[in-house]
C-alpha positions as CSV (number, residue, x, y, z in Angstrom):
1,M,0.0,0.0,0.0
2,T,1.4,3.4,-1.0
3,L,1.8,6.3,1.3
4,N,-0.9,8.2,-0.6
5,S,-3.3,5.3,-0.2
6,I,-2.7,5.2,3.6
7,L,-3.2,9.0,3.8
8,N,-6.5,8.8,1.8
9,M,-7.8,6.0,4.0
10,A,-6.9,8.0,7.1
11,L,-8.7,11.1,5.8
12,L,-11.8,9.0,5.0
13,T,-11.8,7.5,8.4
14,L,-11.5,10.9,10.1
15,A,-14.3,12.3,8.0
16,A,-16.5,9.4,9.0
17,A,-15.7,10.0,12.6
18,L,-16.8,13.6,12.6
19,P,-20.1,14.4,14.3
20,H,-23.1,14.2,11.9
21,S,-24.1,17.7,13.1
22,T,-20.9,19.2,11.7
23,S,-21.7,17.9,8.2
24,L,-25.2,19.2,8.6
25,A,-24.0,22.7,9.5
26,Q,-21.7,22.7,6.5
27,A,-24.6,22.0,4.2
28,F,-27.1,24.3,6.0
29,P,-29.3,25.8,4.6
30,T,-30.2,24.0,1.3
31,K,-33.8,25.3,1.2
32,P,-35.9,28.2,2.5
33,V,-35.9,28.9,6.3
34,R,-39.0,30.3,8.0
35,I,-39.0,32.5,11.1
36,V,-42.3,32.3,13.0
37,V,-43.3,35.6,14.6
38,P,-46.0,34.9,17.3
39,Q,-47.2,38.5,17.1
40,T,-49.0,40.6,14.5
41,P,-47.1,42.5,11.8
42,G,-45.9,46.0,12.7
43,G,-44.5,45.3,16.2
44,A,-41.0,45.0,17.5
45,S,-40.8,41.2,17.0
46,D,-42.0,41.5,13.4
47,A,-39.7,44.4,12.5
48,L,-36.6,42.8,14.0
49,A,-37.3,39.5,12.3
50,R,-37.6,41.1,8.9
51,I,-34.4,43.0,9.2
52,V,-32.3,40.0,10.4
53,G,-34.2,37.6,8.1
54,Q,-33.3,39.7,5.0
55,K,-29.7,39.8,6.0
56,L,-29.6,36.0,6.6
57,S,-31.3,35.5,3.2
58,E,-28.6,37.5,1.5
59,K,-25.8,35.6,3.3
60,W,-27.3,32.1,2.7
61,G,-28.6,32.6,-0.8
62,Q,-31.9,31.1,0.4
63,A,-35.3,32.7,1.1
64,V,-36.0,33.5,4.8
65,V,-39.8,33.6,5.1
66,I,-41.4,35.6,8.0
67,E,-44.6,33.9,9.1
68,N,-46.8,35.7,11.6
69,R,-48.8,33.3,13.8
70,A,-50.3,35.6,16.5
71,G,-52.7,34.7,19.3
72,A,-52.9,33.7,22.9
73,G,-50.1,36.1,24.0
74,G,-47.6,34.4,21.6
75,N,-48.4,30.9,22.6
76,I,-49.9,29.8,19.2
77,G,-46.7,30.6,17.3
78,M,-44.5,29.2,20.0
79,D,-46.4,25.9,19.9
80,V,-46.0,25.8,16.1
81,V,-42.2,26.0,16.5
82,A,-42.0,23.7,19.5
83,K,-43.6,20.9,17.4
84,A,-41.7,21.6,14.2
85,P,-38.8,19.4,12.9
86,A,-35.6,20.1,14.8
87,D,-33.5,20.7,11.7
88,G,-32.9,24.5,11.8
89,Y,-35.4,25.3,9.0
90,T,-38.0,26.6,11.5
91,L,-37.0,29.3,13.9
92,L,-39.0,31.3,16.4
93,M,-38.7,35.1,16.9
94,S,-39.5,35.5,20.6
95,Y,-39.1,38.0,23.3
96,V,-39.1,38.2,27.1
97,G,-42.9,38.7,27.2
98,S,-44.0,35.5,25.5
99,H,-40.9,33.3,26.4
100,A,-40.2,34.3,30.0
101,I,-43.5,35.6,31.3
102,N,-46.2,33.4,29.8
103,V,-45.2,30.4,31.9
104,S,-46.2,32.4,35.0
105,I,-49.4,33.9,33.4
106,Y,-50.9,30.7,31.9
107,K,-51.7,27.8,34.2
108,K,-51.2,25.3,31.4
109,L,-49.1,25.7,28.3
110,P,-48.8,23.1,25.5
111,F,-45.0,23.4,25.6
112,D,-42.2,24.2,28.1
113,P,-40.4,27.5,27.3
114,E,-37.1,26.0,28.4
115,A,-37.3,22.2,27.7
116,D,-38.9,22.5,24.2
117,F,-36.6,25.1,22.7
118,A,-33.0,25.7,22.0
119,A,-31.8,29.3,22.5
120,V,-30.1,30.4,19.3
121,A,-29.2,34.1,19.4
122,T,-30.3,37.3,21.0
123,L,-31.0,40.1,18.5
124,A,-31.7,43.3,20.5
125,N,-32.6,45.0,23.7
126,V,-35.7,47.1,23.0
127,P,-36.9,49.6,25.6
128,F,-40.6,50.0,26.1
129,V,-42.1,53.5,26.2
130,A,-45.0,55.0,28.2
131,A,-47.0,56.8,25.5
132,A,-50.0,59.1,26.2
133,T,-52.6,60.7,24.1
134,A,-51.7,64.0,22.6
135,A,-54.5,65.7,24.6
136,M,-53.3,64.4,28.0
137,P,-51.9,67.4,30.0
138,V,-48.6,65.7,30.9
139,S,-45.2,65.6,29.3
140,N,-43.2,63.2,31.5
141,M,-43.6,60.4,34.0
142,K,-43.4,62.7,37.1
143,E,-46.2,64.8,35.7
144,L,-48.1,61.6,34.9
145,A,-47.9,60.4,38.5
146,A,-49.1,63.7,39.8
147,Y,-52.0,63.7,37.3
148,A,-53.0,60.1,38.1
149,A,-53.1,60.9,41.8
150,K,-55.9,63.3,41.2
151,N,-57.6,62.1,38.0
152,P,-58.7,58.7,36.6
153,V,-56.2,57.3,34.1
154,S,-56.7,54.2,32.0
155,F,-53.9,52.3,30.3
156,G,-54.3,49.7,27.5
157,S,-52.3,46.5,27.1
158,A,-52.0,43.5,24.8
159,G,-53.8,41.4,27.4
160,S,-53.7,40.5,31.1
161,G,-50.3,39.4,32.1
162,S,-48.6,40.9,29.0
163,V,-45.4,43.0,29.4
164,N,-47.6,46.0,28.7
165,H,-49.9,45.2,31.6
166,L,-47.1,44.3,34.0
167,L,-45.2,47.5,33.3
168,G,-48.4,49.5,34.0
169,E,-48.9,47.7,37.2
170,M,-45.3,48.2,38.2
171,F,-45.5,51.9,37.6
172,S,-48.7,52.2,39.5
173,T,-47.0,50.6,42.5
174,T,-43.8,52.6,42.1
175,S,-45.7,55.9,41.8
176,Q,-48.3,55.0,44.4
177,T,-51.1,55.7,42.1
178,K,-54.1,53.7,40.8
179,M,-54.6,53.3,37.1
180,L,-57.3,51.4,35.4
181,H,-56.1,48.5,33.2
182,V,-57.9,47.9,29.9
183,P,-56.8,44.6,28.3
184,Y,-57.0,44.0,24.6
185,K,-56.5,41.0,22.4
186,G,-53.1,42.1,21.2
187,A,-51.0,45.3,21.1
188,A,-52.4,46.6,17.8
189,P,-56.0,47.3,19.0
190,A,-54.6,48.8,22.2
191,L,-52.5,51.3,20.2
192,T,-55.5,52.0,17.9
193,D,-57.7,53.0,20.9
194,L,-54.8,55.0,22.4
195,I,-54.5,57.1,19.2
196,A,-58.3,57.4,19.1
197,G,-58.3,58.7,22.7
198,Q,-60.3,55.8,24.0
199,T,-57.6,55.1,26.6
200,Q,-55.0,57.6,27.8
201,L,-51.8,55.6,28.2
202,V,-50.0,52.5,27.0
203,F,-46.6,50.9,27.8
204,T,-45.4,49.4,24.5
205,S,-42.3,48.6,22.6
206,L,-40.7,51.7,21.1
207,P,-40.7,50.3,17.5
208,S,-44.4,49.6,17.6
209,I,-45.3,53.3,18.2
210,A,-42.2,55.2,17.0
211,Q,-44.0,56.6,13.9
212,H,-46.9,57.9,15.9
213,I,-44.5,59.6,18.4
214,R,-42.7,61.2,15.5
215,A,-46.0,62.3,13.9
216,G,-47.2,63.8,17.2
217,T,-50.4,61.8,17.4
218,V,-49.2,60.4,20.8
219,K,-46.6,61.7,23.3
220,G,-43.6,59.6,24.6
221,L,-43.4,60.3,28.3
222,G,-40.6,58.0,29.3
223,V,-38.6,54.9,28.2
224,T,-38.0,51.9,30.4
225,G,-34.3,51.4,29.5
226,S,-31.3,52.4,31.5
227,K,-30.5,55.2,29.0
228,R,-32.3,57.2,26.5
229,A,-33.0,55.6,23.1
230,Q,-30.6,56.8,20.4
231,A,-33.5,57.7,18.0
232,F,-35.5,59.5,20.7
233,K,-33.1,61.4,22.9
234,D,-35.7,63.9,23.8
235,I,-37.7,61.2,25.7
236,P,-36.2,60.8,29.3
237,T,-35.9,57.5,31.0
238,I,-38.4,56.6,33.6
239,A,-35.5,56.2,36.0
240,E,-34.2,59.7,35.5
241,S,-37.8,61.1,35.8
242,G,-37.9,60.4,39.5
243,F,-38.3,56.6,39.6
244,P,-34.7,55.3,39.8
245,G,-35.5,51.6,40.3
246,F,-37.7,51.4,37.2
247,V,-35.3,50.0,34.6
248,I,-36.6,47.3,32.2
249,N,-34.9,46.5,28.9
250,P,-36.6,43.5,27.3
251,W,-34.6,41.2,24.9
252,F,-35.7,39.8,21.6
253,G,-34.1,36.7,20.1
254,L,-34.3,33.6,18.0
255,F,-35.1,30.1,19.2
256,A,-35.2,26.7,17.5
257,P,-37.0,23.5,18.4
258,K,-35.2,21.5,21.1
259,G,-33.0,18.9,19.5
260,T,-31.8,21.1,16.6
261,P,-28.2,20.0,15.9
262,P,-25.8,22.1,18.0
263,A,-23.6,22.8,15.0
264,I,-26.5,24.4,13.2
265,V,-27.4,26.4,16.3
266,R,-23.8,27.6,16.6
267,Q,-23.7,28.5,12.9
268,I,-26.8,30.6,13.0
269,N,-25.6,32.3,16.2
270,A,-22.3,33.2,14.7
271,E,-23.9,34.6,11.5
272,V,-26.5,36.6,13.4
273,N,-23.8,38.1,15.6
274,K,-21.9,39.2,12.5
275,I,-25.1,40.7,11.1
276,L,-25.6,42.7,14.4
277,L,-22.2,44.3,13.8
278,D,-23.1,45.4,10.3
279,K,-23.6,49.2,10.1
280,D,-26.7,48.9,8.0
281,T,-28.3,46.7,10.6
282,M,-27.3,49.0,13.4
283,D,-28.8,52.0,11.6
284,K,-32.0,50.1,11.0
285,F,-32.2,49.0,14.6
286,A,-31.5,52.6,15.8
287,V,-34.5,53.9,13.9
288,L,-36.6,51.5,15.9
289,G,-35.0,52.4,19.1
290,A,-33.4,49.0,19.4
291,E,-29.9,48.2,20.5
292,P,-28.0,45.1,19.0
293,Y,-27.5,42.5,21.7
294,E,-24.9,39.7,21.1
295,T,-24.7,36.5,23.1
296,T,-23.7,32.9,22.8
297,P,-26.4,30.2,22.9
298,Q,-25.2,29.3,26.4
299,E,-25.4,32.9,27.6
300,F,-28.9,33.2,26.1
301,T,-30.1,30.1,27.8
302,A,-28.9,31.5,31.2
303,I,-30.6,34.8,30.5
304,L,-33.9,33.1,29.8
305,R,-33.7,31.0,33.0
306,A,-33.0,34.1,35.1
307,D,-35.8,36.1,33.5
308,I,-38.3,33.3,34.0
309,L,-37.6,33.5,37.8
310,K,-37.5,37.3,37.9
311,W,-40.8,37.8,36.1
312,A,-42.5,35.1,38.1
313,A,-42.0,37.3,41.1
314,V,-43.5,40.3,39.3
315,V,-46.5,38.3,38.1
316,K,-47.1,37.0,41.6
317,S,-46.9,40.5,43.1
318,S,-49.4,41.9,40.5
319,G,-51.9,39.0,40.7
320,A,-52.1,39.0,36.9
321,S,-53.5,35.9,35.2
322,A,-54.6,35.1,31.6
323,D,-56.8,32.2,32.7
């Protein structure tokens, strides 16, 4: 046997010994990938999924299809992904509300937010904003607290136990005021009624209402993040408005069905993180008020676990329930 023959046999043996997931990652993707967004079009989840989906499509040379499957606080779309083949071709665009809070809000879910999903990549931190009707005689959160102490104030939300609802309850407690919660079946109708003046206030993701703040149809009173949003520097944080402990910066990210090959998870994570460093991506995120947020799958898993515990305490304190 020649030396070349021995070397060729050794290479073939080594290739056969490599984990199957590695060869899968090298071939991935060979067909269109879908990203399921468990919310309606127009919100932060949808906007971020479309920006990153387009970038992934350009990189892969494969279509990345955004599929909106809204309902039940995000549970319908999440269930679709939890039961999808674990091959990397179905991803979930999720956020802290549906993935870390629903498990404390709903008594029974058709999936486990940890056990049935593989954390793939965070995309962004997106501050929420307290937005009021243009006619409301307040311009910041301190003035809102003073007004709410003497006048009835109603705030809309995407439903009982949603982030929108919990933020409203948290502010009521922090400011020692009592505001009336008006739950809707989704964020879109809540925003519609706010703009129409049917309710006076809403806590919502900045991207979902940015255009209305710019148009002056609603007023941004305060953002929930630790610093002012790059695209809305004139809106103070709630913390700097006299409520220093009020800092909430929800994450948005991609998940896959549990059992998706680790090599494919790592590949998507690495490619998403590169996309987040792209200037065009950063510019598009900035317009939405979103900040790119890079993590490894392991770090994302730990963040999810910690947030499930943190928000469980908030839900318990508020008494919120979707059942």
